[in-house]
TORTIDO-822379 format. One line per 10 residues: number of its first residue (from 1); their letters; for each residue x, y, z of N, C-alpha, C. Coordinates in nm, 3 decimals. Example, Ala and Ser with C-alpha at 12.3 -4.5 7.8 and 13.67 -1.06 7.14 Angstrom:
<recs>
1) as) 1.319/-0.569/0.780/1.230/-0.450/0.780/1.320/-0.330/0.780 ~ 1.285/-0.225/0.708/1.367/-0.106/0.714/1.290/0.003/0.787
</recs>
This chain:
<recs>
1) mlhwliapli) -1.564/0.558/0.305/-1.493/0.550/0.337/-1.478/0.397/0.468 ~ -1.566/0.376/0.519/-1.573/0.275/0.599/-1.466/0.141/0.562 ~ -1.448/0.195/0.431/-1.393/0.028/0.403/-1.222/0.038/0.390 ~ -1.221/0.209/0.380/-1.049/0.148/0.445/-0.996/0.162/0.551 ~ -1.149/0.131/0.668/-1.073/0.113/0.825/-1.133/-0.060/0.836 ~ -1.204/-0.109/0.789/-1.151/-0.283/0.787/-1.088/-0.358/0.710 ~ -1.095/-0.314/0.612/-0.981/-0.305/0.490/-0.854/-0.424/0.549 ~ -0.780/-0.346/0.675/-0.680/-0.345/0.730/-0.718/-0.502/0.767 ~ -0.816/-0.484/0.889/-0.865/-0.586/0.973/-0.837/-0.737/0.863 ~ -0.923/-0.703/0.780/-0.945/-0.804/0.713/-0.813/-0.941/0.660
11) vaaaapvpap) -0.760/-0.817/0.615/-0.625/-0.801/0.518/-0.518/-0.932/0.702 ~ -0.524/-0.864/0.862/-0.445/-0.855/0.917/-0.499/-1.047/0.951 ~ -0.669/-1.058/0.968/-0.765/-1.180/0.960/-0.652/-1.280/0.883 ~ -0.652/-1.304/0.794/-0.630/-1.346/0.658/-0.429/-1.360/0.653 ~ -0.381/-1.333/0.773/-0.200/-1.302/0.778/-0.269/-1.506/0.846 ~ -0.160/-1.607/0.776/-0.089/-1.705/0.834/0.007/-1.657/0.967 ~ -0.076/-1.831/1.094/-0.025/-1.750/1.235/0.099/-1.901/1.226 ~ 0.217/-1.831/1.293/0.206/-2.007/1.269/0.216/-1.983/1.381 ~ 0.242/-2.141/1.318/0.236/-2.313/1.467/0.335/-2.236/1.608 ~ 0.242/-2.294/1.725/0.317/-2.306/1.835/0.418/-2.260/1.815
21) ddqahlelvd) 0.503/-2.387/1.766/0.661/-2.498/1.804/0.759/-2.437/1.587 ~ 0.679/-2.320/1.590/0.747/-2.251/1.486/0.877/-2.121/1.591 ~ 0.988/-2.146/1.585/1.153/-2.017/1.601/1.085/-1.991/1.522 ~ 1.044/-1.829/1.557/1.124/-1.712/1.466/1.299/-1.644/1.569 ~ 1.292/-1.570/1.390/1.458/-1.539/1.442/1.447/-1.390/1.401 ~ 1.579/-1.319/1.435/1.607/-1.142/1.401/1.718/-1.186/1.374 ~ 1.793/-1.148/1.215/1.902/-1.120/1.143/1.928/-0.997/1.106 ~ 1.993/-0.940/1.164/2.071/-0.780/1.071/2.051/-0.780/0.943 ~ 2.077/-0.717/0.862/2.062/-0.739/0.765/2.139/-0.707/0.696 ~ 2.095/-0.558/0.661/2.210/-0.373/0.685/2.167/-0.213/0.812
31) dsfsaplyvt) 2.198/-0.208/0.803/2.079/-0.032/0.876/2.173/-0.029/0.759 ~ 2.150/0.046/0.696/2.123/0.178/0.564/2.027/0.223/0.501 ~ 1.884/0.090/0.629/1.799/0.147/0.609/1.704/0.282/0.677 ~ 1.703/0.398/0.567/1.645/0.516/0.623/1.467/0.475/0.746 ~ 1.438/0.401/0.681/1.347/0.386/0.758/1.178/0.281/0.749 ~ 1.261/0.178/0.754/1.201/0.019/0.724/1.049/0.007/0.738 ~ 0.977/-0.031/0.729/0.773/-0.062/0.729/0.753/-0.246/0.781 ~ 0.808/-0.321/0.642/0.757/-0.399/0.665/0.892/-0.475/0.522 ~ 0.945/-0.573/0.487/1.040/-0.692/0.456/0.895/-0.782/0.424 ~ 0.920/-0.855/0.260/0.897/-0.976/0.275/0.989/-1.041/0.134
41) apegdsrlfv) 1.024/-1.217/0.083/1.050/-1.305/0.087/0.956/-1.382/-0.049 ~ 1.001/-1.400/-0.177/0.936/-1.498/-0.237/0.922/-1.601/-0.182 ~ 0.892/-1.689/-0.214/0.839/-1.784/-0.216/0.976/-1.827/-0.226 ~ 1.101/-1.957/-0.275/1.187/-2.013/-0.335/1.306/-1.927/-0.388 ~ 1.287/-1.811/-0.351/1.336/-1.673/-0.396/1.453/-1.615/-0.257 ~ 1.512/-1.580/-0.306/1.665/-1.533/-0.192/1.664/-1.403/-0.126 ~ 1.626/-1.355/-0.295/1.648/-1.198/-0.293/1.476/-1.194/-0.206 ~ 1.564/-1.058/-0.066/1.437/-0.998/0.020/1.445/-0.819/-0.014 ~ 1.242/-0.843/0.013/1.238/-0.704/-0.082/1.186/-0.578/0.090 ~ 1.194/-0.439/0.101/1.232/-0.393/0.211/1.129/-0.191/0.192
51) verggrvkvv) 1.016/-0.256/0.207/0.960/-0.101/0.185/1.020/-0.029/0.287 ~ 1.000/0.059/0.272/1.077/0.254/0.329/0.957/0.276/0.325 ~ 0.950/0.364/0.458/0.886/0.506/0.449/0.879/0.602/0.334 ~ 0.816/0.628/0.279/0.844/0.774/0.180/0.830/0.665/0.033 ~ 0.761/0.557/0.028/0.699/0.385/-0.069/0.861/0.394/-0.139 ~ 1.012/0.378/-0.132/1.070/0.330/-0.214/1.093/0.136/-0.106 ~ 1.092/0.095/-0.277/1.073/-0.095/-0.189/1.256/-0.137/-0.283 ~ 1.321/-0.207/-0.190/1.502/-0.186/-0.207/1.460/-0.304/-0.128 ~ 1.497/-0.395/-0.339/1.628/-0.527/-0.288/1.760/-0.616/-0.216 ~ 1.716/-0.695/-0.204/1.897/-0.802/-0.095/1.921/-0.917/-0.110
61) vddqvlgtyl) 1.965/-0.874/-0.161/2.054/-1.028/-0.244/2.198/-1.029/-0.154 ~ 2.214/-1.156/-0.130/2.323/-1.201/-0.057/2.362/-1.128/0.022 ~ 2.258/-1.080/0.154/2.332/-0.935/0.240/2.413/-0.744/0.164 ~ 2.344/-0.768/0.071/2.405/-0.639/0.032/2.263/-0.625/-0.093 ~ 2.203/-0.440/0.010/2.175/-0.458/-0.043/2.178/-0.415/-0.252 ~ 2.116/-0.394/-0.315/2.171/-0.369/-0.478/2.003/-0.248/-0.470 ~ 2.034/-0.232/-0.473/1.956/-0.086/-0.496/1.805/-0.102/-0.489 ~ 1.706/0.037/-0.536/1.543/0.057/-0.529/1.506/-0.019/-0.654 ~ 1.416/-0.139/-0.604/1.391/-0.148/-0.658/1.175/-0.101/-0.736 ~ 1.218/-0.080/-0.674/1.076/0.098/-0.704/1.055/0.086/-0.650
71) dvgfllp) 1.016/0.244/-0.674/0.939/0.334/-0.598/0.837/0.410/-0.621 ~ 0.738/0.356/-0.586/0.555/0.436/-0.561/0.573/0.583/-0.444 ~ 0.674/0.633/-0.476/0.629/0.769/-0.322/0.532/0.918/-0.359 ~ 0.553/0.898/-0.552/0.557/0.969/-0.634/0.361/1.007/-0.574 ~ 0.268/0.860/-0.538/0.155/0.783/-0.491/0.133/0.930/-0.387 ~ 0.183/0.908/-0.318/0.105/0.972/-0.147/0.185/1.070/-0.153 ~ 0.105/1.137/-0.027/0.044/1.272/-0.053/0.118/1.349/0.009
</recs>
């Protein structure tokens, strides 16, 4: 059980930290997500992957939500 407590800390410690001179900005892509938790984009790829509560991963291309890319909701308790 201890590994469930330690693993997130190890992942957080390994995450890259932006340089102080990097400018972060927010941009609204779509407001139709029910409960977005995380967004990521493969390097060199224009697609965005949005992870929603409930286990759905949706793909966004050119500011258009194309639909559910993956649904792992059946794995959740």
